[in-house]
C-alpha positions as a Markdown table, in Angstrom:
| # | Residue | x | y | z |
|---|---|---|---|---|
| 1 | Met | -6.0 | 18.6 | 6.1 |
| 2 | Thr | -3.4 | 16.8 | 4.1 |
| 3 | Leu | -3.7 | 15.7 | 0.6 |
| 4 | Thr | -1.4 | 12.6 | 0.9 |
| 5 | Lys | -3.3 | 9.9 | 2.9 |
| 6 | Arg | -1.6 | 7.9 | 5.7 |
| 7 | Val | -1.6 | 4.4 | 6.5 |
| 8 | Ala | -0.4 | 2.7 | 9.7 |
| 9 | Thr | 0.5 | -1.1 | 10.0 |
| 10 | Leu | -1.3 | -3.0 | 12.8 |
| 11 | Gly | 0.6 | -5.5 | 14.6 |
| 12 | Pro | 1.9 | -6.8 | 18.2 |
| 13 | Ser | 2.9 | -3.1 | 19.0 |
| 14 | Thr | -0.4 | -1.7 | 18.5 |
| 15 | Asp | -2.1 | -4.5 | 19.9 |
| 16 | Ser | -0.6 | -3.6 | 23.3 |
| 17 | Leu | -1.4 | 0.0 | 23.1 |
| 18 | Pro | -4.0 | 1.2 | 25.9 |
| 19 | Leu | -7.3 | 2.1 | 24.2 |
| 20 | Asp | -6.9 | 5.8 | 24.5 |
| 21 | Glu | -3.4 | 5.8 | 22.6 |
| 22 | Leu | -4.8 | 3.4 | 19.9 |
| 23 | Thr | -7.4 | 6.0 | 19.5 |
| 24 | Arg | -5.1 | 8.8 | 19.1 |
| 25 | Leu | -3.1 | 6.9 | 16.6 |
| 26 | Leu | -6.1 | 6.0 | 14.5 |
| 27 | Asp | -7.1 | 9.7 | 14.8 |
| 28 | Leu | -3.9 | 10.4 | 12.9 |
| 29 | Val | -4.3 | 8.0 | 9.9 |
| 30 | Asp | -6.8 | 7.4 | 7.0 |
| 31 | Gly | -6.2 | 3.7 | 6.7 |
| 32 | Val | -4.8 | 0.7 | 8.5 |
| 33 | Arg | -2.9 | -2.3 | 7.0 |
| 34 | Ile | -2.8 | -5.7 | 8.4 |
| 35 | Asn | -0.3 | -8.0 | 7.1 |
| 36 | Leu | -2.0 | -11.8 | 6.8 |
| 37 | Ala | 1.8 | -13.1 | 6.9 |
| 38 | His | 2.4 | -12.4 | 10.3 |
| 39 | Ala | -1.0 | -12.4 | 11.9 |
| 40 | Ser | -3.5 | -15.5 | 13.1 |
| 41 | Pro | -6.9 | -15.1 | 11.9 |
| 42 | Glu | -8.0 | -14.4 | 15.3 |
| 43 | Glu | -5.7 | -11.6 | 15.5 |
| 44 | Val | -6.8 | -10.2 | 12.0 |
| 45 | Arg | -10.4 | -10.5 | 13.1 |
| 46 | Ala | -9.6 | -8.5 | 16.5 |
| 47 | Arg | -7.8 | -5.9 | 14.8 |
| 48 | Ile | -10.5 | -5.2 | 12.3 |
| 49 | His | -13.1 | -5.3 | 15.1 |
| 50 | Ala | -10.9 | -2.7 | 16.9 |
| 51 | Val | -10.9 | -0.4 | 13.7 |
| 52 | Arg | -14.6 | -0.6 | 13.0 |
| 53 | Thr | -15.4 | -0.1 | 16.9 |
| 54 | Tyr | -13.3 | 3.1 | 16.7 |
| 55 | Glu | -15.1 | 4.2 | 13.3 |
| 56 | Arg | -18.6 | 4.0 | 15.0 |
| 57 | Ala | -17.4 | 5.8 | 18.2 |
| 58 | Arg | -15.5 | 8.7 | 16.5 |
| 59 | Gly | -17.5 | 9.1 | 13.4 |
| 60 | Arg | -14.6 | 8.9 | 11.1 |
| 61 | Val | -14.1 | 6.8 | 7.9 |
| 62 | Val | -10.9 | 4.4 | 8.2 |
| 63 | Ala | -10.1 | 2.0 | 5.5 |
| 64 | Val | -8.7 | -1.5 | 6.1 |
| 65 | Leu | -6.1 | -3.2 | 3.8 |
| 66 | Val | -5.0 | -6.9 | 4.3 |
| 67 | Asp | -1.6 | -7.7 | 2.5 |
| 68 | Leu | -1.3 | -11.2 | 1.1 |
| 69 | Lys | 2.1 | -12.9 | 1.6 |
| 70 | Gly | 2.4 | -14.0 | -2.1 |
| 71 | Pro | 4.3 | -17.0 | -3.1 |
| 72 | Ser | 7.7 | -15.6 | -2.3 |
| 73 | Ile | 10.5 | -17.9 | -1.4 |
| 74 | Arg | 11.5 | -18.1 | 2.2 |
| 75 | Val | 13.7 | -19.8 | 4.5 |
| 76 | Gly | 12.2 | -22.9 | 6.0 |
| 77 | Lys | 12.5 | -23.8 | 9.7 |
| 78 | Thr | 15.9 | -23.5 | 11.1 |
| 79 | Pro | 17.9 | -22.4 | 14.2 |
| 80 | Pro | 19.6 | -19.0 | 13.6 |
| 81 | Val | 22.6 | -19.3 | 11.3 |
| 82 | Ala | 25.4 | -16.6 | 11.6 |
| 83 | Val | 27.2 | -16.0 | 8.4 |
| 84 | Glu | 30.5 | -13.9 | 8.1 |
| 85 | Pro | 32.2 | -12.7 | 5.0 |
| 86 | Gly | 33.9 | -15.6 | 3.3 |
| 87 | Asp | 31.9 | -18.2 | 4.7 |
| 88 | Arg | 30.5 | -21.0 | 2.5 |
| 89 | Val | 26.7 | -21.2 | 2.8 |
| 90 | Val | 24.7 | -24.1 | 1.7 |
| 91 | Phe | 21.1 | -24.2 | 0.5 |
| 92 | Arg | 19.3 | -27.4 | 0.3 |
| 93 | Leu | 15.8 | -28.1 | -0.7 |
| 94 | Gly | 13.6 | -28.9 | 2.5 |
| 95 | Glu | 11.1 | -27.7 | 4.8 |
| 96 | Glu | 13.4 | -27.9 | 7.9 |
| 97 | Ala | 17.2 | -28.2 | 8.8 |
| 98 | Asp | 19.5 | -28.3 | 12.0 |
| 99 | Gly | 21.6 | -25.1 | 11.3 |
| 100 | Ser | 24.1 | -26.8 | 9.4 |
| 101 | Tyr | 22.6 | -25.5 | 6.0 |
| 102 | Ile | 19.6 | -23.2 | 5.0 |
| 103 | Pro | 16.4 | -25.1 | 4.1 |
| 104 | Ile | 14.4 | -23.6 | 1.0 |
| 105 | Pro | 11.1 | -25.4 | 0.9 |
| 106 | Ala | 10.5 | -24.3 | -2.9 |
| 107 | Arg | 11.9 | -25.7 | -5.9 |
| 108 | Ala | 11.4 | -22.4 | -7.9 |
| 109 | Phe | 14.5 | -21.1 | -6.3 |
| 110 | Phe | 16.7 | -24.1 | -7.5 |
| 111 | Gln | 15.3 | -23.6 | -11.3 |
| 112 | Val | 16.3 | -20.0 | -11.2 |
| 113 | Val | 19.6 | -19.7 | -9.4 |
| 114 | Glu | 22.9 | -20.3 | -11.5 |
| 115 | Arg | 26.5 | -20.0 | -10.9 |
| 116 | Gly | 27.6 | -16.4 | -10.6 |
| 117 | Asp | 24.3 | -15.2 | -9.3 |
| 118 | Val | 24.0 | -13.2 | -6.2 |
| 119 | Val | 21.6 | -14.2 | -3.6 |
| 120 | Leu | 20.2 | -11.6 | -1.4 |
| 121 | Met | 18.7 | -11.9 | 2.1 |
| 122 | Leu | 17.8 | -9.8 | 5.2 |
| 123 | Asp | 16.5 | -6.9 | 3.2 |
| 124 | Gly | 19.9 | -6.8 | 1.0 |
| 125 | Lys | 22.3 | -6.6 | 3.9 |
| 126 | Leu | 23.5 | -10.2 | 3.2 |
| 127 | Arg | 25.1 | -10.9 | -0.2 |
| 128 | Leu | 26.1 | -14.3 | -1.2 |
| 129 | Lys | 27.8 | -15.1 | -4.4 |
| 130 | Val | 26.5 | -18.6 | -5.9 |
| 131 | Glu | 29.6 | -20.8 | -6.7 |
| 132 | Glu | 27.6 | -24.1 | -7.4 |
| 133 | Ala | 24.3 | -24.7 | -8.5 |
| 134 | Gly | 22.3 | -27.9 | -8.5 |
| 135 | Val | 18.8 | -29.2 | -9.0 |
| 136 | Asp | 18.4 | -29.4 | -5.1 |
| 137 | Ala | 21.6 | -27.6 | -3.7 |
| 138 | Val | 23.3 | -24.4 | -3.9 |
| 139 | Val | 26.8 | -23.2 | -2.5 |
| 140 | Ala | 27.4 | -19.7 | -2.0 |
| 141 | Ala | 30.3 | -17.5 | -0.7 |
| 142 | Ala | 29.2 | -14.9 | 1.8 |
| 143 | Glu | 30.2 | -11.2 | 0.7 |
| 144 | Ser | 28.9 | -9.8 | 4.0 |
| 145 | Ser | 27.5 | -10.7 | 7.3 |
| 146 | Gly | 24.2 | -11.5 | 9.0 |
| 147 | Thr | 22.1 | -13.8 | 10.8 |
| 148 | Val | 19.6 | -16.1 | 9.0 |
| 149 | Thr | 16.6 | -17.1 | 10.7 |
| 150 | Ser | 13.3 | -18.8 | 9.6 |
| 151 | Gly | 10.7 | -17.3 | 7.2 |
| 152 | Lys | 13.4 | -14.7 | 5.7 |
| 153 | Ala | 12.9 | -14.0 | 2.2 |
| 154 | Val | 15.4 | -15.2 | -0.4 |
| 155 | Val | 15.8 | -13.2 | -3.4 |
| 156 | Val | 18.0 | -13.7 | -6.6 |
| 157 | Glu | 19.4 | -10.3 | -8.0 |
| 158 | Gly | 17.9 | -9.7 | -11.0 |
| 159 | Lys | 15.5 | -12.6 | -11.4 |
| 160 | Asp | 12.0 | -13.4 | -10.9 |
| 161 | Tyr | 10.7 | -16.8 | -9.8 |
| 162 | Asp | 8.2 | -18.4 | -12.0 |
| 163 | Val | 5.3 | -18.5 | -9.6 |
| 164 | Ser | 1.4 | -18.5 | -9.9 |
| 165 | Leu | -1.0 | -16.2 | -8.1 |
| 166 | Pro | -2.5 | -16.4 | -5.9 |
| 167 | Ala | -0.7 | -18.4 | -3.7 |
| 168 | Asp | -2.5 | -21.4 | -1.9 |
| 169 | Glu | -1.5 | -19.9 | 1.6 |
| 170 | Asp | -3.0 | -16.5 | 0.6 |
| 171 | Val | -6.3 | -18.2 | -0.5 |
| 172 | Ala | -6.5 | -20.0 | 2.9 |
| 173 | Ala | -5.6 | -17.0 | 4.9 |
| 174 | Leu | -8.5 | -15.0 | 2.9 |
| 175 | Arg | -10.8 | -17.9 | 3.4 |
| 176 | Asn | -10.1 | -18.0 | 7.3 |
| 177 | Ile | -11.3 | -14.3 | 7.6 |
| 178 | Ser | -14.3 | -14.3 | 5.1 |
| 179 | Gln | -17.0 | -14.0 | 7.6 |
| 180 | Met | -15.5 | -10.1 | 7.7 |
| 181 | Ser | -15.0 | -10.0 | 4.3 |
| 182 | Gln | -17.2 | -7.0 | 3.6 |
| 183 | Glu | -15.2 | -5.2 | 6.4 |
| 184 | Val | -12.1 | -5.3 | 4.1 |
| 185 | Asp | -11.7 | -2.6 | 1.5 |
| 186 | Tyr | -8.3 | -3.1 | 0.0 |
| 187 | Val | -6.3 | -6.5 | -0.6 |
| 188 | Ser | -2.7 | -6.1 | -1.3 |
| 189 | Val | -1.2 | -8.5 | -4.0 |
| 190 | Ser | 2.4 | -9.2 | -4.0 |
| 191 | Leu | 4.6 | -10.4 | -6.7 |
| 192 | Ala | 2.1 | -9.6 | -9.9 |
| 193 | Arg | 4.0 | -9.6 | -13.1 |
| 194 | Ser | 0.8 | -9.0 | -15.4 |
| 195 | Cys | -2.8 | -8.5 | -15.5 |
| 196 | Lys | -3.3 | -12.1 | -15.8 |
| 197 | Asp | -2.0 | -12.3 | -12.2 |
| 198 | Val | -4.2 | -9.6 | -10.9 |
| 199 | Asp | -7.3 | -11.0 | -12.6 |
| 200 | Ser | -6.7 | -14.3 | -10.9 |
| 201 | Val | -6.8 | -12.7 | -7.6 |
| 202 | Lys | -9.8 | -10.7 | -8.3 |
| 203 | Thr | -11.6 | -13.9 | -9.3 |
| 204 | Val | -10.7 | -15.6 | -6.1 |
| 205 | Leu | -11.9 | -12.4 | -4.1 |
| 206 | Gly | -15.1 | -12.5 | -5.9 |
| 207 | Glu | -15.3 | -16.2 | -5.0 |
| 208 | Leu | -15.0 | -15.6 | -1.1 |
| 209 | Gly | -17.4 | -12.7 | -1.1 |
| 210 | Phe | -14.6 | -9.9 | -0.8 |
| 211 | Asp | -15.9 | -6.7 | -2.3 |
| 212 | Ala | -12.3 | -5.0 | -2.1 |
| 213 | Gln | -10.0 | -2.9 | -4.5 |
| 214 | Val | -6.8 | -4.8 | -5.4 |
| 215 | Thr | -3.5 | -2.9 | -4.5 |
| 216 | Val | -0.6 | -4.2 | -6.6 |
| 217 | Lys | 2.6 | -4.3 | -5.0 |
| 218 | Ile | 5.4 | -3.6 | -7.4 |
| 219 | Glu | 8.4 | -5.5 | -5.9 |
| 220 | Thr | 10.3 | -7.2 | -8.7 |
| 221 | Arg | 12.3 | -6.3 | -11.7 |
| 222 | Gly | 9.5 | -7.8 | -13.9 |
| 223 | Ala | 6.8 | -5.9 | -12.4 |
| 224 | Val | 8.5 | -2.5 | -12.8 |
| 225 | Asp | 9.2 | -3.5 | -16.5 |
| 226 | Asn | 5.6 | -4.3 | -16.9 |
| 227 | Ile | 4.3 | -1.1 | -14.9 |
| 228 | Glu | 2.5 | 0.3 | -18.1 |
| 229 | Glu | 0.4 | -2.7 | -18.1 |
| 230 | Leu | 0.0 | -3.4 | -14.2 |
| 231 | Ala | -1.1 | 0.4 | -13.8 |
| 232 | Gln | -3.9 | -0.1 | -16.0 |
| 233 | Cys | -5.4 | -3.1 | -14.3 |
| 234 | Gly | -4.4 | -2.5 | -10.7 |
| 235 | Asp | -6.9 | -0.4 | -8.7 |
| 236 | Tyr | -4.0 | 1.0 | -6.6 |
| 237 | Ile | -0.4 | 0.9 | -7.2 |
| 238 | Val | 2.2 | 0.3 | -4.4 |
| 239 | Val | 5.9 | 1.4 | -4.4 |
| 240 | Ala | 6.7 | -1.7 | -2.1 |
| 241 | Arg | 10.5 | -0.5 | -1.4 |
| 242 | Gly | 11.6 | -3.3 | 0.7 |
| 243 | Asp | 11.6 | -6.1 | -2.0 |
| 244 | Leu | 12.0 | -3.6 | -4.6 |
| 245 | Gly | 15.3 | -2.7 | -3.2 |
| 246 | Leu | 16.6 | -6.2 | -3.2 |
| 247 | His | 15.7 | -6.4 | -6.9 |
| 248 | His | 17.1 | -3.2 | -8.2 |
| 249 | Gly | 19.8 | -2.6 | -5.4 |
| 250 | Leu | 19.6 | 0.4 | -3.2 |
| 251 | Asp | 21.2 | 2.7 | -6.0 |
| 252 | Gly | 18.4 | 1.9 | -8.5 |
| 253 | Leu | 15.6 | 2.2 | -6.0 |
| 254 | Pro | 15.3 | 5.9 | -6.4 |
| 255 | Leu | 14.6 | 5.5 | -10.5 |
| 256 | Ala | 12.4 | 2.6 | -9.9 |
| 257 | Gln | 10.3 | 4.5 | -7.6 |
| 258 | Arg | 10.0 | 7.4 | -9.7 |
| 259 | Arg | 9.1 | 5.5 | -12.6 |
| 260 | Ile | 6.3 | 3.8 | -10.7 |
| 261 | Ile | 5.0 | 6.8 | -9.3 |
| 262 | Ser | 5.0 | 8.7 | -13.0 |
| 263 | Thr | 3.4 | 5.8 | -14.7 |
| 264 | Ser | 0.6 | 5.7 | -12.2 |
| 265 | Leu | -0.1 | 9.3 | -12.3 |
| 266 | Lys | 0.0 | 9.1 | -16.0 |
| 267 | Tyr | -2.8 | 6.5 | -16.0 |
| 268 | Gly | -4.8 | 8.3 | -13.2 |
| 269 | Lys | -4.4 | 5.5 | -10.7 |
| 270 | Pro | -3.8 | 6.1 | -7.0 |
| 271 | Val | -0.3 | 5.1 | -5.8 |
| 272 | Ala | 1.3 | 4.4 | -2.6 |
| 273 | Val | 4.8 | 4.3 | -1.2 |
| 274 | Ala | 5.5 | 1.7 | 1.7 |
| 275 | Thr | 8.4 | 0.5 | 3.7 |
| 276 | Gln | 11.3 | 2.3 | 5.8 |
| 277 | Leu | 9.9 | 5.9 | 5.5 |
| 278 | Leu | 10.6 | 6.6 | 9.3 |
| 279 | Asp | 12.7 | 3.2 | 9.9 |
| 280 | Ser | 14.6 | 4.5 | 12.6 |
| 281 | Met | 11.4 | 5.1 | 14.8 |
| 282 | Gln | 11.2 | 1.4 | 15.5 |
| 283 | Asn | 14.0 | 2.2 | 18.3 |
| 284 | Ser | 13.7 | 5.9 | 18.6 |
| 285 | Pro | 11.1 | 8.5 | 19.2 |
| 286 | Thr | 12.3 | 11.0 | 16.7 |
| 287 | Pro | 13.3 | 10.4 | 13.0 |
| 288 | Thr | 16.6 | 11.2 | 11.3 |
| 289 | Arg | 16.9 | 14.4 | 9.1 |
| 290 | Ala | 17.4 | 11.9 | 6.2 |
| 291 | Glu | 13.9 | 10.3 | 6.8 |
| 292 | Val | 12.0 | 13.6 | 7.1 |
| 293 | His | 13.3 | 14.6 | 3.9 |
| 294 | Asp | 12.5 | 11.4 | 2.2 |
| 295 | Val | 8.9 | 11.5 | 3.4 |
| 296 | Phe | 8.8 | 15.4 | 2.3 |
| 297 | Ala | 10.2 | 14.5 | -1.3 |
| 298 | Thr | 8.2 | 11.5 | -1.7 |
| 299 | Ala | 4.9 | 13.0 | -0.8 |
| 300 | Ser | 5.7 | 16.2 | -2.8 |
| 301 | Ala | 5.6 | 14.0 | -5.9 |
| 302 | Gly | 2.0 | 13.7 | -5.7 |
| 303 | Val | 1.4 | 10.2 | -4.2 |
| 304 | Asp | -1.7 | 9.3 | -2.7 |
| 305 | Ser | -0.6 | 7.7 | 0.4 |
| 306 | Leu | 2.4 | 6.8 | 2.7 |
| 307 | Trp | 2.3 | 3.6 | 4.7 |
| 308 | Leu | 4.2 | 3.0 | 7.7 |
| 309 | Thr | 4.9 | -0.7 | 8.3 |
| 310 | Asn | 7.4 | -2.2 | 10.9 |
| 311 | Glu | 7.6 | 1.3 | 12.6 |
| 312 | Thr | 4.0 | 0.9 | 13.7 |
| 313 | Ala | 3.5 | -3.0 | 13.8 |
| 314 | Ser | 6.5 | -4.0 | 15.8 |
| 315 | Gly | 8.4 | -0.6 | 16.5 |
| 316 | Lys | 8.7 | 0.8 | 20.2 |
| 317 | Tyr | 7.0 | 4.3 | 19.3 |
| 318 | Pro | 4.1 | 3.5 | 16.9 |
| 319 | Leu | 2.0 | 6.7 | 18.3 |
| 320 | Glu | 5.1 | 8.8 | 17.8 |
| 321 | Thr | 5.8 | 7.7 | 14.5 |
| 322 | Ala | 2.2 | 8.5 | 13.2 |
| 323 | Lys | 2.4 | 11.8 | 14.9 |
| 324 | Trp | 5.7 | 12.5 | 13.0 |
| 325 | Leu | 4.3 | 11.2 | 9.7 |
| 326 | Ser | 1.2 | 13.9 | 10.0 |
| 327 | Lys | 3.8 | 16.7 | 11.3 |
| 328 | Ile | 5.9 | 16.3 | 7.9 |
| 329 | Leu | 3.0 | 16.1 | 5.5 |
| 330 | Asp | 1.5 | 19.2 | 7.0 |
| 331 | Arg | 4.4 | 21.0 | 5.6 |
| 332 | Val | 4.6 | 19.6 | 2.3 |
| 333 | Glu | 4.5 | 21.9 | -0.8 |
| 334 | Tyr | 3.3 | 19.8 | -3.7 |
| 335 | Asn | 4.9 | 19.8 | -7.0 |
| 336 | Val | 3.0 | 17.1 | -9.3 |
| 337 | Ala | 5.1 | 16.9 | -12.5 |
| 338 | Gln | 2.9 | 14.6 | -14.5 |
| 339 | Leu | -0.8 | 14.3 | -14.7 |
| 340 | Pro | -2.9 | 12.2 | -17.2 |
| 341 | Pro | -4.6 | 13.9 | -20.2 |
| 342 | Pro | -8.5 | 14.0 | -20.1 |
| 343 | Gln | -9.8 | 10.6 | -21.8 |
| 344 | Asn | -13.3 | 11.8 | -22.5 |
| 345 | Thr | -15.8 | 14.4 | -21.6 |
| 346 | Arg | -16.5 | 13.3 | -18.1 |
| 347 | Asp | -12.7 | 13.5 | -17.4 |
| 348 | Arg | -12.6 | 17.1 | -18.8 |
| 349 | Phe | -15.7 | 17.9 | -16.7 |
| 350 | Ala | -13.7 | 16.9 | -13.6 |
| 351 | Lys | -10.6 | 18.5 | -14.9 |
| 352 | Gly | -12.6 | 21.6 | -15.3 |
| 353 | Leu | -13.8 | 21.5 | -11.7 |
| 354 | Val | -10.5 | 21.1 | -10.3 |
| 355 | Glu | -9.2 | 24.2 | -12.2 |
| 356 | Leu | -12.2 | 26.3 | -11.3 |
| 357 | Ala | -11.7 | 25.2 | -7.4 |
| 358 | Asn | -7.7 | 25.9 | -7.7 |
| 359 | Asp | -8.6 | 29.4 | -9.4 |
| 360 | Leu | -11.1 | 30.3 | -6.6 |
| 361 | Gly | -9.0 | 28.8 | -3.7 |
| 362 | Ala | -12.1 | 26.9 | -3.2 |
| 363 | Asp | -13.0 | 23.5 | -1.6 |
| 364 | Ile | -14.8 | 20.8 | -3.9 |
| 365 | Leu | -17.8 | 19.3 | -2.8 |
| 366 | Val | -19.3 | 16.1 | -4.7 |
| 367 | Tyr | -21.9 | 13.8 | -3.8 |
| 368 | Ser | -21.4 | 10.4 | -5.5 |
| 369 | Met | -23.1 | 7.1 | -5.2 |
| 370 | Thr | -20.3 | 5.0 | -6.4 |
| 371 | Gly | -17.1 | 7.4 | -6.1 |
| 372 | Thr | -16.3 | 7.6 | -9.8 |
| 373 | Leu | -16.5 | 11.3 | -10.1 |
| 374 | Ala | -14.5 | 11.5 | -6.9 |
| 375 | Arg | -11.9 | 9.3 | -8.5 |
| 376 | Arg | -11.9 | 11.4 | -11.5 |
| 377 | Ile | -11.4 | 14.6 | -9.5 |
| 378 | Ala | -8.8 | 13.2 | -7.5 |
| 379 | Lys | -6.6 | 12.0 | -10.7 |
| 380 | Phe | -6.3 | 15.9 | -11.7 |
| 381 | Arg | -4.5 | 16.5 | -8.2 |
| 382 | Pro | -6.7 | 19.4 | -6.8 |
| 383 | Leu | -4.8 | 21.6 | -4.4 |
| 384 | Arg | -7.8 | 21.9 | -1.8 |
| 385 | Ala | -10.0 | 19.5 | 0.2 |
| 386 | Val | -12.7 | 17.4 | -1.9 |
| 387 | Tyr | -15.4 | 16.7 | 0.5 |
| 388 | Val | -17.2 | 13.5 | -0.8 |
| 389 | Gly | -20.7 | 12.6 | 0.3 |
| 390 | Thr | -22.0 | 9.0 | -0.3 |
| 391 | Pro | -24.8 | 6.6 | 0.9 |
| 392 | Ser | -22.1 | 3.8 | 1.0 |
| 393 | Met | -20.0 | 3.0 | 3.8 |
| 394 | Lys | -17.9 | 0.7 | 1.7 |
| 395 | Thr | -17.6 | 3.4 | -0.9 |
| 396 | Ala | -16.5 | 6.1 | 1.7 |
| 397 | Arg | -13.8 | 3.8 | 3.1 |
| 398 | Val | -12.1 | 2.9 | -0.4 |
| 399 | Leu | -12.1 | 6.5 | -1.2 |
| 400 | Ser | -10.3 | 7.7 | 2.1 |
| 401 | Leu | -7.0 | 6.7 | 0.7 |
| 402 | Val | -7.3 | 8.6 | -2.6 |
| 403 | Trp | -5.4 | 12.0 | -2.9 |
| 404 | Ala | -7.5 | 15.0 | -1.1 |
| 405 | Leu | -10.7 | 13.0 | -0.8 |
| 406 | Gln | -12.5 | 13.5 | 2.2 |
| 407 | Pro | -15.4 | 10.9 | 2.5 |
| 408 | Met | -18.5 | 11.4 | 4.5 |
| 409 | His | -21.3 | 8.7 | 4.9 |
| 410 | Ile | -24.4 | 10.6 | 3.8 |
| 411 | Pro | -27.7 | 8.5 | 3.3 |
| 412 | Ala | -30.0 | 10.4 | 1.0 |
| 413 | Glu | -32.8 | 9.8 | -1.4 |
| 414 | Gly | -31.1 | 10.9 | -4.6 |
| 415 | Tyr | -28.4 | 13.3 | -5.9 |
| 416 | Glu | -29.9 | 16.5 | -5.5 |
| 417 | Asp | -31.0 | 15.4 | -1.9 |
| 418 | Gly | -27.6 | 14.1 | -1.1 |
| 419 | Leu | -25.7 | 17.2 | -2.4 |
| 420 | Glu | -27.9 | 19.5 | -0.1 |
| 421 | Lys | -27.1 | 17.4 | 2.8 |
| 422 | Leu | -23.2 | 17.6 | 1.9 |
| 423 | Ile | -23.4 | 21.6 | 1.3 |
| 424 | Ala | -25.3 | 21.9 | 4.9 |
| 425 | Thr | -22.1 | 20.2 | 6.4 |
| 426 | Arg | -19.6 | 23.0 | 4.8 |
| 427 | Gln | -21.5 | 26.5 | 5.3 |
| 428 | Thr | -18.0 | 28.3 | 5.6 |
| 429 | Gly | -15.6 | 29.1 | 2.9 |
| 430 | Pro | -15.7 | 29.0 | -1.0 |
| 431 | Phe | -16.8 | 25.9 | -2.6 |
| 432 | Val | -17.5 | 24.2 | -5.8 |
| 433 | Ala | -20.2 | 21.5 | -5.5 |
| 434 | Thr | -21.9 | 19.0 | -7.7 |
| 435 | Tyr | -22.9 | 15.4 | -7.9 |
| 436 | Gly | -22.1 | 12.2 | -9.9 |
| 437 | Ile | -22.5 | 12.6 | -13.6 |
| 438 | Arg | -25.9 | 10.9 | -15.0 |
| 439 | Gly | -26.0 | 12.6 | -18.5 |
| 440 | Gly | -28.3 | 15.3 | -19.6 |
| 441 | Val | -28.3 | 18.8 | -17.9 |
| 442 | His | -25.7 | 18.9 | -15.0 |
| 443 | Leu | -25.8 | 21.2 | -11.7 |
| 444 | Val | -22.7 | 22.7 | -10.5 |
| 445 | Lys | -23.1 | 25.1 | -7.5 |
| 446 | Val | -20.4 | 27.7 | -6.5 |
| 447 | Lys | -20.2 | 29.7 | -3.2 |
| 448 | Phe | -17.8 | 32.7 | -3.4 |
């Protein structure tokens, strides 16, 4: 059992796996991510169906996350454009081009970019210094090389685009899978800069029938600057290292990641790190030493989950990558530097349970209707497993991506009945057991 949860992104590579290999991959993760920007509605529905079929067959709880594309600025339709250092590259407002210039089908890019700015593409590998900036055309000199293709993100270093959430494309994508809305546990929001953005997405989710937690991907400089606010209104915070590296530069990424994690822990919010964890495994069956150390160090900081992205979605070795992530996490020695202070009596109760269990070397058992007490316990970072019984499969799936929680679907007539059924599943080893707080006299059972 690892305290840090594991998420694999499903994509063309996992779609082509034989059933036995897909089953083995799902055995190794606690949740799956599906990127709506790179999948048709039919592909999304098929992937969700495959996960739920596995879940029923194996009796395991697996969370499903869907990732919104967000109103990012991307290249329009174009043949590949090869760029070498010193080349003059022209960007023009438009949906499509013949390869003589790069089409940008969003006026927001031209409203933001100015002479002297640096345009970043291809995950920062391609840098272009702006020499001329107009209302519908930009000329830039390339400082590095790369090949630009359709759909690639375009970032102006140090600047955010003035866009509104949710994007029309994202609303349409959610509507196309709304018949499976209850099978989606988390929806990841891109480019949120304030709680107003997050609340707008939550409103649309409610209108479309999604009973899902909202994960806020911290990708831009503005989002990092406003992390104190976003950590309070987001249900789950994600360090999205791909776009974050573009906005902060590779040298600024470690400090930005540390700030996001520490702020999330301060407010007791679950936090994930995503992108390029084991990136070399897209083409290699083993990771590099640096990647192993990165995963080890990131998990040691106390994050709730680590997300594999291209490694499993489009890489050559999705199963091997999931195995390596689990192997590394099995070795992690946790050193959580910052925990939230208890805010009220219920927080103090949860913190007391964690301290008692840690002192006894005991697991924690909690029966919870809504998962509230389980989340309170997790935010104080217990060092042993927390087995959570709940009558709601939806609650079990949401909790499966939170630190140390091992959710179990246990229907019961009430808290006391549910706790006894949960205890019956854990007859060995010391434990501290209780149920969701209702007020009045509360019961805690301890087995030494």
